NUDOMAR-313129 format. One record per residue (C-alpha): x, y, z; residue number from 1. Coordinates in nm, 4 decimals. Layout:
BEGIN
c1;c2;c3;nr
X;Y;Z;NUM
...
//
This chain:
BEGIN
c1;c2;c3;nr
0.3830;-0.9489;2.7808;1
0.3925;-0.6936;3.0201;2
0.2005;-0.4227;3.0369;3
0.4938;-0.1966;2.8747;4
0.4642;-0.3115;2.5958;5
0.0553;-0.3233;2.4965;6
0.0147;-0.0368;2.2537;7
-0.1112;0.2535;2.3007;8
-0.3406;0.4257;2.0870;9
-0.1742;0.7226;2.1545;10
0.1381;0.6463;2.1069;11
0.1294;0.7323;1.6822;12
-0.0044;1.0684;1.7769;13
0.1914;1.1916;2.0662;14
0.4919;1.0340;1.7479;15
0.3780;1.2965;1.5258;16
0.3301;1.5799;1.7822;17
0.7467;1.4913;1.9044;18
0.8729;1.5374;1.5189;19
0.6572;1.8658;1.4854;20
0.8109;1.9874;1.7825;21
1.1585;1.9099;1.6869;22
1.1529;2.0294;1.3773;23
0.9599;2.4255;1.5289;24
1.2461;2.3961;1.7907;25
1.5103;2.3429;1.5555;26
1.5709;2.0382;1.6724;27
1.8441;2.0600;1.9636;28
2.2177;2.1891;1.9323;29
2.3933;1.8543;1.9451;30
2.2005;1.7082;1.5824;31
2.4524;1.7386;1.2965;32
2.3134;1.7496;0.9528;33
2.4707;1.5659;0.6434;34
2.3806;1.6493;0.3005;35
2.2565;1.3187;0.0615;36
2.3583;1.3358;-0.3193;37
2.1698;1.2339;-0.5697;38
2.3559;0.9171;-0.7654;39
2.2499;0.6609;-1.0181;40
2.4374;0.4177;-0.8024;41
2.3720;0.3679;-0.4535;42
2.4399;0.2111;-0.1437;43
2.4872;-0.1665;-0.0920;44
2.5415;-0.3765;0.2232;45
2.6134;-0.7357;0.2517;46
2.6959;-0.9861;0.5040;47
2.4828;-1.0647;0.7832;48
2.5972;-0.7908;1.0854;49
2.5199;-0.4067;0.9308;50
2.5225;-0.0694;1.1542;51
2.1994;0.2453;1.0495;52
2.2477;0.5186;1.1908;53
1.8201;0.7527;1.0939;54
1.9656;1.0805;1.1022;55
1.9149;1.4546;0.9333;56
2.0172;1.4890;0.5899;57
2.0051;1.7980;0.3621;58
1.8121;1.7091;0.0593;59
1.7573;1.9049;-0.2644;60
1.4778;1.7904;-0.4857;61
1.2641;2.0463;-0.6268;62
1.5421;2.3707;-0.6253;63
1.5006;2.4044;-0.2167;64
1.6796;2.2491;0.0011;65
1.4884;2.0466;0.2430;66
1.5654;1.8427;0.5616;67
1.5190;1.4701;0.5511;68
1.5582;1.1911;0.7491;69
1.8279;0.9324;0.6597;70
1.9425;0.5882;0.7143;71
2.3410;0.5975;0.6714;72
2.3011;0.9416;0.4721;73
2.1024;0.7496;0.1893;74
1.7518;0.8801;0.0597;75
1.6593;0.5969;-0.0037;76
1.8593;0.4023;0.2378;77
2.0762;0.1562;0.1191;78
1.9962;-0.2023;-0.0011;79
2.0397;-0.4601;0.2280;80
2.1680;-0.7628;0.0481;81
2.1402;-1.0631;0.2678;82
2.1133;-1.5220;0.2579;83
1.8716;-1.7184;0.3147;84
1.9259;-1.9142;0.5810;85
2.1874;-1.7256;0.7594;86
2.1020;-1.5297;1.0965;87
2.1636;-1.1151;1.0296;88
2.2660;-0.8957;1.3331;89
2.1266;-0.4745;1.2562;90
2.2541;-0.2259;1.5057;91
1.9805;0.0508;1.4647;92
2.1230;0.4510;1.5721;93
1.8783;0.7172;1.6135;94
2.0145;1.0306;1.5981;95
1.6882;1.1942;1.5580;96
1.5201;1.3931;1.8157;97
1.2449;1.2003;1.8690;98
1.1886;0.8045;1.8893;99
1.2070;0.6222;1.6122;100
1.2258;0.2811;1.4430;101
1.2768;0.0083;1.1572;102
1.0008;-0.2165;1.0475;103
1.1133;-0.5624;0.8151;104
0.8840;-0.4908;0.5771;105
0.7593;-0.8836;0.4490;106
1.0273;-1.0844;0.7159;107
0.8138;-1.3366;0.8725;108
1.0008;-1.3137;1.2615;109
0.9505;-1.2501;1.6091;110
0.7130;-1.0078;1.7219;111
0.9900;-0.7920;1.9140;112
1.1783;-0.7921;1.6231;113
0.9162;-0.6431;1.3767;114
0.9346;-0.3218;1.4879;115
0.6388;-0.1141;1.5598;116
0.6919;0.1090;1.8532;117
0.4151;0.0548;2.1111;118
0.3121;-0.3371;1.9864;119
0.6096;-0.5386;1.9521;120
0.8841;-0.3445;2.1495;121
0.9487;0.0557;2.2644;122
1.0922;0.2368;1.9969;123
1.4178;0.3629;1.9813;124
1.4424;0.6423;2.1975;125
1.6993;0.9509;2.0945;126
2.0786;0.8410;2.0805;127
2.0174;0.5076;2.2075;128
2.0495;0.1905;1.9684;129
1.8458;-0.1230;1.8782;130
1.9699;-0.4286;1.8066;131
1.7102;-0.6508;1.5450;132
1.8882;-0.9622;1.5814;133
1.6639;-1.2953;1.3466;134
1.7110;-1.5726;1.1589;135
1.6157;-1.5402;0.7661;136
1.4301;-1.8069;0.6255;137
1.2812;-1.6580;0.3217;138
1.4395;-1.4985;0.0122;139
1.3542;-1.2552;-0.2422;140
1.2205;-0.8518;-0.2809;141
1.1603;-0.7109;0.0419;142
1.2269;-0.3610;0.2147;143
1.2326;-0.1589;0.5498;144
1.0976;0.1189;0.6703;145
1.0808;0.3635;0.9622;146
0.7209;0.2600;1.1250;147
0.7531;0.5825;1.3755;148
0.5132;0.9162;1.2728;149
0.5246;1.0284;0.9478;150
0.9254;0.9422;0.9488;151
0.9058;0.7072;0.5768;152
0.7202;0.9734;0.4025;153
1.0788;1.1807;0.5012;154
1.2988;0.9566;0.3692;155
1.3070;0.6926;0.5892;156
1.2534;0.3234;0.3972;157
1.4935;0.1173;0.1766;158
1.4833;-0.1921;-0.0156;159
1.6200;-0.5810;0.1184;160
1.7334;-0.8698;-0.1630;161
1.7679;-1.2425;-0.0226;162
1.9272;-1.4123;-0.2332;163
1.7930;-1.8139;-0.2379;164
2.0161;-2.0983;-0.0636;165
1.8595;-2.2908;-0.3178;166
1.9004;-2.2216;-0.6993;167
1.7066;-1.9580;-0.8139;168
1.4332;-2.0220;-1.0522;169
1.4406;-1.7038;-1.2329;170
1.7019;-1.7168;-1.4751;171
1.8542;-1.4101;-1.5493;172
2.2884;-1.2283;-1.5868;173
2.1883;-0.8604;-1.3374;174
2.0143;-0.7361;-1.1452;175
1.8743;-0.3803;-1.0862;176
1.6487;-0.2652;-0.7566;177
1.4364;-0.0193;-0.8625;178
1.2763;0.1873;-0.5505;179
0.9222;0.4311;-0.5953;180
0.8773;0.6941;-0.3630;181
0.7286;1.0094;-0.3045;182
0.8863;1.3389;-0.1588;183
0.7123;1.6566;-0.0575;184
0.9358;1.9800;0.0904;185
0.6419;2.0190;0.2943;186
0.6233;1.8705;0.6900;187
0.4503;1.5322;0.6900;188
0.3009;1.6787;0.9747;189
0.1187;1.9690;0.8279;190
0.0355;1.7886;0.4898;191
-0.1354;1.5816;0.7304;192
-0.3003;1.8579;0.9316;193
-0.4616;2.0250;0.5544;194
-0.6304;1.6595;0.4905;195
-0.7740;1.6842;0.7977;196
-0.9121;2.0194;0.7374;197
-1.0245;1.9886;0.3861;198
-0.9798;1.6780;0.1621;199
-0.9449;1.7779;-0.1342;200
-0.6432;2.0332;-0.0834;201
-0.4426;1.8290;-0.3030;202
-0.7037;1.8002;-0.6177;203
-0.6894;2.0666;-0.8728;204
-0.8859;1.8603;-1.1142;205
-1.2574;1.9913;-1.0032;206
-1.4738;1.9644;-1.2777;207
-1.5181;2.2216;-1.5581;208
-1.7719;2.4367;-1.7677;209
-1.5969;2.2155;-2.0189;210
-1.6296;1.8896;-1.8607;211
-2.0198;1.9194;-1.8581;212
-2.0817;2.0465;-2.1900;213
-1.9138;1.6957;-2.3384;214
-2.0876;1.4873;-2.0749;215
-2.4443;1.6224;-2.2343;216
-2.3564;1.5608;-2.5904;217
-2.2038;1.2132;-2.4725;218
-2.4882;1.1460;-2.2932;219
-2.7609;1.3509;-2.2985;220
-2.9071;1.6081;-2.0532;221
-3.0877;1.3241;-1.7859;222
-2.8130;1.1545;-1.7581;223
-2.5607;1.3982;-1.7118;224
-2.8317;1.5782;-1.4946;225
-2.8845;1.2266;-1.2577;226
-2.4933;1.1770;-1.2579;227
-2.4528;1.5272;-1.1513;228
-2.7524;1.5115;-0.8654;229
-2.5929;1.1711;-0.7326;230
-2.2275;1.3111;-0.7082;231
-2.3634;1.6245;-0.5620;232
-2.6078;1.4380;-0.3006;233
-2.3236;1.2358;-0.1828;234
-2.0949;1.5573;-0.1092;235
-1.8368;1.3125;-0.3424;236
-1.5690;1.3949;-0.5999;237
-1.5162;1.1652;-0.9144;238
-1.1822;1.2837;-0.9283;239
-1.0545;1.2154;-0.6092;240
-0.8498;0.9145;-0.6469;241
-0.5684;1.0615;-0.4856;242
-0.5349;1.2493;-0.1843;243
-0.2118;1.3826;-0.2399;244
-0.1013;1.4351;-0.5366;245
0.2155;1.6382;-0.8111;246
0.0752;1.9032;-0.6404;247
0.3238;1.8949;-0.3459;248
0.4962;1.5803;-0.4740;249
0.7874;1.5005;-0.6716;250
0.8127;1.1337;-0.7694;251
1.0917;0.9407;-0.7259;252
1.3548;0.6327;-0.8676;253
1.6108;0.5420;-0.6611;254
1.5973;0.8593;-0.4815;255
1.6266;1.0300;-0.8508;256
1.4141;1.3324;-1.0070;257
1.1871;1.2635;-1.3388;258
1.4203;1.6044;-1.4329;259
1.7960;1.3597;-1.3763;260
1.6465;1.0036;-1.4251;261
1.8530;0.6493;-1.2876;262
1.9897;0.5390;-1.4953;263
2.0694;0.0982;-1.5456;264
2.3431;-0.0447;-1.7234;265
2.2889;-0.3888;-1.9473;266
2.5390;-0.5685;-2.1869;267
2.4841;-0.6850;-2.4613;268
2.2107;-1.0298;-2.4658;269
2.1606;-1.0399;-2.0897;270
1.8506;-1.1294;-1.8585;271
1.8052;-0.8312;-1.6062;272
1.5752;-0.8546;-1.3192;273
1.4251;-0.5978;-1.2499;274
1.2759;-0.5426;-0.8634;275
0.9916;-0.2689;-0.7829;276
0.9870;-0.2069;-0.4874;277
0.6619;0.0578;-0.3874;278
0.8299;0.2638;-0.1140;279
0.6232;0.5751;-0.1303;280
0.4584;0.6779;0.1238;281
0.1050;0.7551;-0.0073;282
0.1433;0.7302;-0.3799;283
0.0068;0.3718;-0.6152;284
0.2503;0.3920;-0.9763;285
0.1506;0.2098;-1.2814;286
0.4968;0.0824;-1.4066;287
0.6193;-0.0384;-1.7917;288
0.8660;0.0027;-2.0248;289
0.7396;0.0725;-2.3557;290
0.9234;-0.1820;-2.6459;291
0.9812;-0.4183;-2.4048;292
0.8013;-0.6663;-2.2709;293
0.8080;-0.7599;-1.8949;294
0.7438;-1.0682;-1.7486;295
0.6745;-1.0972;-1.3661;296
0.8628;-1.3949;-1.1847;297
0.7861;-1.2894;-0.8022;298
0.5579;-1.0563;-0.6273;299
0.6104;-0.9554;-0.2317;300
0.9325;-1.1744;-0.3059;301
0.7654;-1.5227;-0.3348;302
0.8458;-1.6380;-0.7005;303
0.4947;-1.6764;-0.9203;304
0.4636;-1.8958;-1.2296;305
0.6338;-1.6103;-1.4916;306
0.3083;-1.4216;-1.6317;307
0.4497;-1.1903;-1.9410;308
0.2818;-0.8243;-1.9451;309
0.3239;-0.4701;-2.1113;310
0.2005;-0.2638;-1.7163;311
0.1693;-0.3724;-1.4084;312
-0.0202;-0.1840;-1.0648;313
0.2362;-0.1316;-0.7799;314
0.0728;-0.0601;-0.4218;315
0.2766;0.0847;-0.1431;316
0.4381;-0.1387;0.0036;317
0.3674;-0.4203;-0.2634;318
0.7116;-0.5274;-0.4378;319
0.7084;-0.6866;-0.7916;320
1.0199;-0.7951;-0.9659;321
1.0219;-0.8205;-1.3448;322
1.2434;-0.9881;-1.6024;323
1.3071;-0.8133;-1.8985;324
1.4845;-0.9334;-2.2615;325
1.5965;-0.5688;-2.4347;326
1.7736;-0.5454;-2.7104;327
2.1698;-0.3516;-2.7119;328
2.0615;-0.0992;-3.0006;329
1.8037;0.0788;-2.7748;330
1.7354;0.2175;-2.4315;331
1.4274;0.1649;-2.2847;332
1.2529;0.4295;-2.0524;333
1.1652;0.2438;-1.7012;334
0.7925;0.4721;-1.6304;335
0.6110;0.4515;-1.3594;336
0.3021;0.7172;-1.3291;337
0.0918;0.8005;-1.0725;338
-0.2245;0.6841;-1.0259;339
-0.4456;1.0199;-1.0179;340
-0.1777;1.1129;-1.3472;341
-0.0552;1.3793;-1.1427;342
0.3081;1.2667;-1.2003;343
0.5330;1.0747;-1.2750;344
0.9207;0.9660;-1.2193;345
1.1476;0.6901;-1.4893;346
1.4526;0.5785;-1.5295;347
1.6529;0.4308;-1.8399;348
1.7577;0.0884;-1.8896;349
2.0594;0.1503;-2.1866;350
2.3469;-0.0465;-2.2744;351
2.5307;0.3346;-2.2977;352
2.5665;0.5872;-2.0791;353
2.5409;0.8168;-2.3212;354
2.1723;0.7421;-2.4577;355
1.8795;0.8338;-2.3199;356
1.5217;0.7229;-2.4246;357
1.1634;0.9422;-2.5332;358
0.9148;1.0027;-2.2258;359
0.6102;0.8528;-2.3125;360
0.3007;1.0840;-2.2547;361
0.1108;1.0073;-1.9316;362
-0.2318;0.8560;-1.9635;363
-0.5702;1.0087;-1.9319;364
-0.6644;1.1196;-1.5842;365
-0.9230;0.8478;-1.4544;366
-1.2448;0.9480;-1.3006;367
-1.4732;0.7087;-1.0505;368
-1.7535;0.5804;-1.1724;369
-2.0647;0.3219;-1.0806;370
-1.8505;0.0123;-1.0154;371
-1.5934;0.1915;-0.7997;372
-1.9117;0.2716;-0.5320;373
-1.9929;-0.0517;-0.5752;374
-2.3173;0.0639;-0.7601;375
-2.2302;-0.1754;-1.1121;376
-2.5477;-0.3267;-1.2377;377
-2.4443;-0.7369;-1.3870;378
-2.0752;-0.6548;-1.3991;379
-1.8520;-0.8329;-1.1098;380
-1.5740;-0.6614;-1.2012;381
-1.4345;-0.9551;-1.4385;382
-1.4758;-0.6924;-1.7783;383
-1.5704;-0.3233;-1.8058;384
-1.6215;-0.0950;-2.0910;385
-1.4303;0.2291;-2.1244;386
-1.5576;0.5727;-2.1968;387
-1.2868;0.8954;-2.3156;388
-1.1608;0.7733;-1.8939;389
-1.1150;0.4268;-2.0048;390
-1.2960;0.3100;-1.6043;391
-1.7180;0.3737;-1.7215;392
-1.9609;0.0799;-1.8290;393
-2.2398;0.0968;-2.0037;394
-2.4511;0.0755;-1.6734;395
-2.2479;0.2825;-1.4844;396
-2.4230;0.5822;-1.6048;397
-2.7391;0.7220;-1.5604;398
-2.9023;0.4921;-1.2647;399
-2.8880;0.6883;-0.9227;400
-3.2315;0.5581;-0.8437;401
-3.0837;0.2495;-0.8511;402
-2.7504;0.2939;-0.6369;403
-2.6222;0.0173;-0.4586;404
-2.4286;0.2255;-0.1853;405
-2.6339;0.2843;0.1236;406
-2.5539;0.6688;0.2384;407
-2.8722;0.6541;0.4753;408
-3.0013;0.8949;0.7385;409
-2.6669;0.8805;0.9741;410
-2.8577;1.0926;1.2435;411
-2.9746;0.9438;1.6097;412
-2.7031;0.7118;1.7035;413
-2.4621;0.7843;1.9668;414
-2.1137;0.6762;1.8896;415
-1.9563;0.9566;2.2032;416
-1.8606;0.5418;2.4473;417
-1.6408;0.4772;2.1137;418
-1.4738;0.8122;2.1608;419
-1.4691;0.9109;2.5621;420
-1.3207;0.5482;2.5892;421
-0.9115;0.5272;2.7091;422
-0.7406;0.2870;2.5260;423
-0.4159;0.3566;2.6064;424
-0.4253;0.2332;3.0080;425
-0.6353;-0.0245;2.9517;426
-0.5628;-0.3987;3.0553;427
-0.6860;-0.6380;2.8082;428
-0.4979;-0.9286;2.9516;429
-0.8157;-1.0607;3.1601;430
-1.0461;-1.0381;2.8545;431
-1.2977;-1.2260;2.5941;432
-1.2281;-1.1330;2.2452;433
-1.4385;-1.5137;2.1395;434
-1.6967;-1.2364;2.1148;435
-1.5286;-0.9236;1.9136;436
-1.3552;-1.0926;1.6455;437
-1.6331;-1.0001;1.3235;438
-1.6095;-1.4199;1.2986;439
-1.9042;-1.6018;1.0509;440
-1.8235;-1.9474;1.1172;441
-2.1659;-2.0868;0.9836;442
-1.9970;-2.4630;0.9681;443
-1.7396;-2.5675;0.7678;444
-1.9274;-2.6855;0.4707;445
-2.1091;-2.3118;0.4961;446
-1.7930;-2.1422;0.4263;447
-1.6193;-2.1071;0.0439;448
-1.3718;-2.3645;-0.0150;449
-1.0056;-2.2931;-0.0103;450
-0.8424;-2.0479;-0.2362;451
-1.2451;-2.0223;-0.3983;452
-1.3507;-1.7174;-0.1437;453
-1.6130;-1.6391;0.0726;454
-1.9867;-1.7322;0.0249;455
-2.1448;-1.5038;0.2989;456
-2.3434;-1.1760;0.1743;457
-2.2227;-0.8376;0.3088;458
-2.2710;-0.7605;0.6546;459
-2.2278;-0.3646;0.7735;460
-2.2200;-0.3608;1.1489;461
-2.3827;-0.1015;1.3417;462
-2.0563;0.0972;1.4142;463
-2.0628;0.1725;1.0374;464
-2.3611;0.3934;1.0860;465
-2.2803;0.7611;1.1468;466
-2.1447;1.0907;1.0222;467
-1.7928;0.9089;1.0472;468
-1.8986;0.6739;0.7428;469
-2.0633;0.8524;0.4634;470
-2.0542;0.5324;0.1989;471
-2.0722;0.1603;0.1830;472
-2.0870;-0.1324;-0.0478;473
-2.3553;-0.3346;-0.0906;474
-2.3513;-0.4874;-0.4187;475
-1.9052;-0.6714;-0.3672;476
-1.7340;-0.7014;-0.6317;477
-1.4267;-0.9199;-0.6075;478
-1.1567;-0.7126;-0.6983;479
-0.8935;-1.0212;-0.7700;480
-0.9852;-0.9531;-1.1981;481
-0.9828;-0.5928;-1.1859;482
-0.6081;-0.4393;-1.3280;483
-0.7983;-0.0986;-1.0952;484
-0.9360;0.2195;-1.2129;485
-0.7364;0.3662;-1.4914;486
-0.6116;0.0784;-1.6364;487
-0.9140;-0.0952;-1.7348;488
-0.9706;-0.0778;-2.1340;489
-0.6118;-0.1030;-2.1887;490
-0.5681;-0.4267;-2.3319;491
-0.8581;-0.2805;-2.5970;492
-0.7681;0.0656;-2.6395;493
-0.3644;0.0532;-2.6265;494
-0.2763;-0.2742;-2.6530;495
-0.1084;-0.3446;-2.3094;496
-0.1706;-0.6195;-2.1320;497
-0.1817;-0.5342;-1.7801;498
-0.1054;-0.7490;-1.4684;499
-0.4271;-0.8307;-1.2502;500
-0.4040;-1.0040;-0.9481;501
-0.5821;-1.3087;-1.1154;502
-0.2994;-1.3870;-1.3334;503
-0.0854;-1.4362;-0.9788;504
0.0065;-1.8358;-0.9061;505
0.2399;-1.9654;-0.6735;506
0.5401;-2.1344;-0.8584;507
0.4933;-2.3941;-0.5902;508
0.2432;-2.5878;-0.4269;509
0.0099;-2.4136;-0.1588;510
0.1508;-2.5123;0.1336;511
-0.1588;-2.5345;0.4162;512
-0.4064;-2.7468;0.2478;513
-0.6609;-2.6777;0.5423;514
-0.9553;-2.5661;0.4797;515
-1.0457;-2.2316;0.6802;516
-1.2504;-2.2437;0.9992;517
-1.3789;-1.9616;0.9806;518
-1.3870;-1.6386;0.8285;519
-1.3617;-1.2708;0.9439;520
-1.4883;-0.9869;0.7266;521
-1.3203;-0.6648;0.7662;522
-1.4569;-0.3357;0.6494;523
-1.1803;-0.0273;0.5260;524
-1.4426;0.2486;0.5979;525
-1.4132;0.6267;0.6238;526
-1.5312;0.9466;0.5205;527
-1.3651;1.1705;0.2509;528
-1.4453;1.5546;0.3228;529
-1.3593;1.4805;0.6882;530
-1.0743;1.2637;0.6105;531
-1.1111;1.0283;0.8645;532
-1.0655;0.6570;0.7749;533
-1.1276;0.3440;1.0560;534
-1.1992;0.0213;0.9709;535
-1.5863;-0.1465;1.0675;536
-1.6370;0.1960;1.1454;537
-1.4032;0.2264;1.4095;538
-1.0841;0.3869;1.4037;539
-0.7854;0.2560;1.5406;540
-0.8201;0.4675;1.8947;541
-1.1217;0.3176;2.0067;542
-1.0612;-0.0587;1.8252;543
-1.0515;-0.3787;2.0117;544
-0.7457;-0.6179;1.8933;545
-0.8710;-0.8694;1.7099;546
-0.8036;-1.2429;1.8304;547
-0.6527;-1.5135;1.6439;548
-0.5485;-1.8390;1.7625;549
-0.2202;-1.9939;1.7456;550
-0.2118;-2.2451;1.4572;551
-0.6078;-2.2106;1.3382;552
-0.6960;-2.1298;0.9789;553
-0.8219;-1.8745;0.8799;554
-1.0364;-1.6309;0.6175;555
-1.0669;-1.2814;0.5947;556
-1.2898;-1.1161;0.4056;557
-1.1865;-0.7433;0.3039;558
-1.4592;-0.5066;0.1987;559
-1.3785;-0.1457;0.0790;560
-1.6508;0.0728;0.1856;561
-1.4767;0.3644;0.0112;562
-1.4288;0.4864;-0.3590;563
-0.9947;0.5442;-0.3035;564
-0.7641;0.1755;-0.3113;565
-0.5711;0.0692;0.0104;566
-0.2765;-0.1499;0.0191;567
-0.3499;-0.3284;0.3170;568
-0.0504;-0.4449;0.4838;569
-0.0836;-0.7964;0.7606;570
0.2148;-0.8097;0.9758;571
0.3479;-1.1184;1.0945;572
0.2184;-1.3879;0.8745;573
0.1541;-1.4061;0.4622;574
-0.2007;-1.2868;0.3482;575
-0.2317;-1.6135;0.0769;576
-0.4779;-1.4429;-0.1430;577
-0.7223;-1.6110;-0.3566;578
-0.7977;-1.6786;-0.6389;579
-0.9962;-1.9408;-0.7895;580
-0.6401;-2.1537;-0.7617;581
-0.6367;-2.3509;-0.4662;582
-0.2919;-2.5730;-0.4850;583
-0.1379;-2.2518;-0.6272;584
-0.1785;-2.0180;-0.4328;585
0.0005;-1.6790;-0.4020;586
0.0835;-1.5791;-0.1076;587
0.1451;-1.1465;-0.0181;588
0.2066;-0.9690;0.2164;589
0.0454;-0.6178;0.0726;590
-0.2867;-0.6771;-0.0358;591
-0.4809;-0.3714;-0.2467;592
-0.8615;-0.3944;-0.2812;593
-0.9786;-0.1871;-0.5029;594
-1.2585;0.0577;-0.4724;595
-1.6468;-0.0620;-0.4106;596
-1.4632;-0.4314;-0.4121;597
-1.3495;-0.7002;-0.1692;598
-1.0498;-0.9330;-0.1679;599
-1.0619;-1.2767;0.0293;600
-0.7340;-1.4291;0.1836;601
-0.6467;-1.7079;0.3533;602
-0.3987;-1.7290;0.6604;603
-0.2893;-1.9351;0.8896;604
-0.1731;-1.8116;1.2205;605
0.1509;-1.9742;1.2826;606
0.3351;-1.6887;1.4523;607
0.2617;-1.5636;1.8287;608
0.2665;-1.2143;1.9483;609
0.0834;-0.8640;1.9123;610
0.0797;-0.7823;1.5328;611
0.0186;-0.4456;1.2760;612
-0.2908;-0.4384;1.1044;613
-0.3124;-0.1173;0.8727;614
-0.3669;0.0525;0.5607;615
-0.0095;0.1384;0.4750;616
-0.1088;0.3986;0.2791;617
0.0168;0.6264;0.5662;618
-0.2558;0.9474;0.5927;619
-0.5091;0.7161;0.6535;620
-0.3046;0.4321;0.9021;621
-0.3984;0.6629;1.1746;622
-0.7051;0.5619;1.2357;623
-0.7186;0.2519;0.9468;624
-0.5728;0.0054;1.1908;625
-0.5975;-0.2818;1.4182;626
-0.3833;-0.4852;1.6453;627
-0.4362;-0.8476;1.5378;628
-0.3130;-1.1069;1.8704;629
-0.2237;-1.5025;1.8023;630
-0.1978;-1.6427;2.0757;631
//
């Protein structure tokens, strides 16, 4: 590609500065504003020709009027309903004062249609229209959002539903789209600035004297002292579950606040399909419908073997389709609580518009334990006991002397060569990327079998050592069996079956049955107190592209060296999750990686071009991101 399409590592930050400046300068006299009205139904656009307009809207979520960025005056954006096998054309007009874009999340298409400014195209300038045009070669539930600055936080997101050309294997009578999101009255750039200055700014659940006294009674003075000493030495907080919390966020369901409540209707004896999309900027949700079992039938748009559960966690950018069979003499609450339990959103599934349903209490706020730091002894993440917070095991506490994390000395290393490099003007076309692909090719016989994961040990690169990385996992657990922090004891405590990745089995056989040719181990890294995020200890601005050979079968092993849960999205190709079921490997576009754990997946590099690869937590993305080149 021409140099104009090279991704400027500064483009993301530049976009933020432009949006902040535009807001501060009144956005320009020629810009018009509308008012987005909250309602229980929203726009659904069908066909194969679409005109979408990104512009400003006045909204009121909290009793105060604020300016949102919306598509066609709707928050969330209109649902786009397509048909598999057709070709769609989408003309996107940018009425903002700064560049914008639309990324079609989870869609398999040509790289220049992917919608990532500076990488797949130049972005959409103010006043311009960009025409997206591509074949729809898949079916299921997906979504779309801006990939420019923090516009996604301000309202540029919407659902995509693609009807299959063949008979749908899922039986249902009606379906509802359920878009989960988070709204803040603050300007998103100010949220990010606060986090950079004080990473726990929005965390109001620091420990109290009452917590200390409770721990002494439960664990004794010695164990409590060792535990407190460990946390103090690491300068970390066991309550740091989410960076941005309900202190500033209002959680929305289809644009409706919890007070208003979204409503979904059904008739007697109907099977209802609920298409959940997590379009939040930073919030991972735990979803349940008290009184109803849910049968999960699709994950990230792909049909799976039905699995019946009571509760599931949905990471940012993931989608899940569930089928429920409600009784027509009851109304039900669709309840989605944030991972840190600082808030929730809800809707009502009802046969009568005048009926409502009880809103359940949120579960206890979880705390981080040893297993979330890669320090669980004798626990491989498959099973866990519980404490009053539902996540501690008998081996979790009082073992600070055996810490599996490496918090060793950071001094003495010079990383200045990374920060001083100007990659924005580099020409990579003649570079040999074979020397920087992190691959671990020990020969086909030594690589783990396809579908079963890696046999390789954790290897920390030199770039992970320094003040920019405050944690390194040494005792890797397989994250596919772990329902996640705050959910691990729900089966025994509440009788609620929680979905795990290990439960997901693709409905149709694995397409590419080849063994991986090589492995790439990537570490999700950061310094939480300084709010610095990276991969392998290298922030996006300083990172070289990750090179894949067209047509190769490769295993990617993600190791989470932080205490945050990271949903990671690889554009352009499927991420085929290794769940010990090689014949029915589930295909996903976004994969959550648990704290202190690893996840492996297979990739067939069958789409040439330049693709983004990043954590989908919006305020992590400026650092925890890579380019992937397939050629």
